[in-house]
N, C-alpha and C positions, 0 to 999 in steps of 0.2 A: 513079506521077506528080503530072502540076505538081496545086498546089494542096490537095492535098485536106483534107474536112470536118476538123477538127478538136471538146474538148472546153472549152469556157471557160466555168467557177463565175463570177458579179461578184458579190461585196455591194458595196453603197452604203451609208456612212456620214456625213451630212450633221451638222456637227459647228455647226453659229453660234448660237448658243443667239434664244430669241424664237422657231423657225421653226416650223411643222409639218416635223416632218421625214415623217412621212408621209405629206403633200403628195409631195416633190419623190419620194421611191420610188418613191410611182405614175405619176407621173410619167416616172422610166426604167423603169417597168414597161411602161409606155404604149408608150415607145422602141424595147423592144424587143420587141412586136406586130407596133409597124408598121415593121419590117426584117424581116419577109419571111419571116425565120429560125426555126430548129423551138424550141419553148424546152420549161421543167420551169420552171416559181415555183414557188419551195419556205421554208420559213416562214422561211432566215436570209438563201438565196442563192437565185442564181435560174442555171439554166444554159440557153445558149445552141448551137448544133454550125451551125456556118458553115465555109469558107476562110476565115485564118485575116488576110488581110484584110478580110472582113466582120466577124468581129467588134473588127477594132482600132478598126476608123470608125464601129462602135455604141460604143464603150468611150469615143473621144472623142466622141459626142453627146451621151452619157452624160455625162463631163464637162461637158461645155460648158455642155447645160443643167442641172445641177443646181450649177450658182456661178451661173447667176441672180437677177438677186434679192438678196434680202435675207443669201444663205445666202455668205459667203466661205470655206467649210475644208469641206474632204470626204476623204473612208478612201474609194478604192475599194479592196478587195481580189481577188485573181486566183488562179484555180486553171485553166490549162490541161495539159490534157492532148491531143499532140500524138503522128503519128506521117509515117515523109519516105513511107509507101509503100502508107496506109489509111485510107481515112475512114473515121473517130470517127464513132460514131452514140450516142445518146444512148435510146434503145433502146435498142442492144446490155448497158447495162447496170443500165437499170431494167425492165424491156419485163417480166422470168418476180413483178415486183410493185404492178404495174398492177391495180387494182383495178377 
């Protein structure tokens, strides 16, 4: 299978002082929403599904946006779940637990 869907957990940690860190995180979530990728916002990270290329482009966009303005430093923690021959879906992992 060419370009199977992967899952990525993205955690953004703005480090600069005297900035509204939640505003930067909200901007990152807005980018995720506008990407068109399937996603789930969680308390500590947001999980997205898409091709590797789509997810990496999204992460690049998040990094570039988060480093604008007064925020000069950040950490992006990533967890990737990839498979060589099948699509991976968020609902396969948490579908049974949705209320």
